[in-house]
C-alpha positions in Angstrom: 162.2 39.7 151.4 164.2 37.6 153.9 165.5 35.3 151.1 166.7 38.4 149.1 168.6 39.8 152.2 170.1 36.3 152.8 171.2 36.2 149.1 172.7 39.7 149.2 174.7 38.8 152.4 176.5 35.9 150.7 179.4 36.3 148.3 177.9 36.5 144.8 178.6 33.6 142.5 180.8 34.1 139.4 177.8 33.9 137.1 176.5 37.2 138.5 179.7 39.1 139.2 181.5 38.0 136.0 178.8 39.2 133.6 178.5 42.5 135.5 182.2 43.1 135.2 182.1 42.2 131.5 179.2 44.6 131.0 181.2 47.4 132.7 184.3 46.7 130.6 182.4 46.6 127.3 180.7 49.8 128.3 184.0 51.5 129.0 185.5 50.2 125.7 182.4 51.5 123.8 182.7 54.9 125.3 186.5 55.0 124.9 187.2 55.1 128.7 189.8 53.2 130.7 189.3 52.0 134.2 191.7 52.4 137.1 191.5 53.5 140.7 194.9 55.2 140.8 193.7 57.6 138.1 191.6 59.2 140.8 194.7 60.1 142.8 196.1 61.9 139.8 192.7 63.6 139.3 192.5 64.8 142.9 196.0 66.1 142.7 195.1 68.1 139.6 192.0 69.5 141.3 194.1 70.6 144.3 196.5 72.5 142.0 199.4 70.1 141.3 199.3 71.1 137.7 201.1 74.3 138.7 204.0 72.3 140.0 204.3 69.4 137.5 203.3 68.9 133.9 202.2 65.3 134.7 199.1 66.8 136.4 198.2 69.1 133.6 195.0 67.8 132.0 191.3 68.6 132.1 190.2 66.8 135.3 186.5 67.1 134.2 187.0 64.3 131.8 187.5 62.0 134.8 184.4 63.0 136.7 182.8 59.6 135.9 185.7 57.9 137.5 185.5 60.1 140.6 181.8 59.2 140.9 182.7 55.5 140.5 185.2 55.7 143.4 182.6 57.6 145.5 180.1 54.8 144.8 182.8 52.2 145.7 183.4 53.8 149.1 179.6 54.2 149.8 178.9 50.7 148.6 181.8 49.3 150.7 180.4 51.1 153.8 176.9 49.8 153.2 178.1 46.3 152.6 180.4 46.2 155.7 177.8 47.8 158.1 174.5 46.6 156.8 174.9 43.5 154.5 177.7 41.6 156.3 176.4 39.5 159.1 179.9 38.9 160.5 183.5 40.2 160.1 184.8 36.7 160.2 186.8 35.8 157.1 186.5 32.2 155.8 190.1 31.1 155.1 191.7 27.7 154.6 192.9 25.8 157.7 196.5 25.7 156.2 196.5 29.5 155.9 195.3 29.8 159.5 198.1 27.6 160.6 200.7 29.7 158.6 199.4 33.0 160.0 199.5 31.7 163.6 203.0 30.6 163.0 204.1 34.2 162.2 202.2 35.7 165.1 198.7 36.4 164.1 196.7 35.2 167.1 193.2 34.9 165.6 193.5 34.7 161.8 190.2 35.2 160.0 188.4 36.8 163.0 188.4 40.1 161.1 189.5 41.6 157.8 192.5 43.3 159.3 194.6 41.6 161.9 194.8 43.4 165.3 198.5 42.5 165.5 199.2 45.0 162.7 196.2 47.3 162.4 194.7 47.3 165.9 194.3 50.5 167.8 196.8 49.3 170.4 199.4 48.4 167.8 199.0 51.2 165.3 202.0 53.2 166.5 204.4 50.2 166.7 207.4 49.9 164.4 205.7 47.0 162.6 202.6 48.9 161.8 204.6 52.0 160.7 206.6 49.8 158.3 203.4 48.3 156.9 201.5 51.6 156.6 204.2 54.1 155.6 206.5 51.6 153.8 203.6 49.9 152.1 201.9 53.2 151.1 205.2 54.4 149.6 205.7 51.2 147.6 202.1 51.2 146.4 202.3 54.8 145.3 205.8 54.4 143.7 204.8 51.1 142.0 201.5 52.5 140.7 203.3 55.4 139.1 206.2 53.3 137.8 203.8 50.7 136.3 201.6 53.5 134.9 198.5 52.1 136.7 197.2 50.1 139.5 196.1 46.5 139.8 192.5 47.2 138.9 193.6 49.3 135.9 196.0 46.7 134.5 194.3 43.5 135.6 190.7 44.5 134.6 190.9 47.2 132.1 194.4 46.6 130.5 194.0 42.9 130.1 190.5 43.4 128.6 192.1 45.7 126.1 194.8 43.1 125.3 197.6 45.5 126.3 200.8 43.6 126.6 202.3 45.9 129.2 199.3 45.2 131.4 200.1 41.5 131.2 203.7 42.3 132.3 202.4 44.4 135.1 199.9 41.8 136.4 202.7 39.1 136.3 204.8 41.5 138.3 202.0 42.1 140.8 201.7 38.4 141.4 205.4 37.9 141.8 205.5 40.8 144.3 202.5 39.5 146.2 204.0 36.0 146.5 207.4 37.4 147.5 205.8 39.6 150.2 203.6 36.7 151.5 206.3 34.1 151.7 209.5 36.0 152.4 209.0 39.5 153.7 205.8 39.2 155.8 207.2 36.6 158.1 210.3 38.7 158.7 208.3 41.9 159.3 206.0 40.1 161.8 209.1 39.6 164.0 209.7 43.3 164.4 
């Protein structure tokens, strides 16, 4: 039993997680479903009555019940993994990344998943955190709607279905991520 717990607490190798993702994608294709986390926001808006305000939200939300259950399982699984299966919140990152993060003001890179300089309780109401949380939230919401899907929908489901627009979206996600990391993040850390 101790060996099983030790195995579960480690990141799973590609030869376990890869086939599991493949199985899920083939199952979704077989049942004619598409995968995407942002679809759940649209579904929740529909459930809360947004269909009365916008035609975009007019659809039968019951067709997305499986996706809502998936997201619920993701939240519960994440909680269990973070609180019961993760022996430490320390993140193993490359020494060069640690040096880069220290250079822009992150005091203890890798000591936790979210840096205290941005997301810590003492800093949550700072201008920097507000820019990250409100500005980032707006851009993610706008970008998800504009791209007609999120990173998981395009990168996992769309590419599996060989959708050319998903390839364009994924390339855009990478360009945006690299731009943020190398050009915008260092500037925002100076706020």
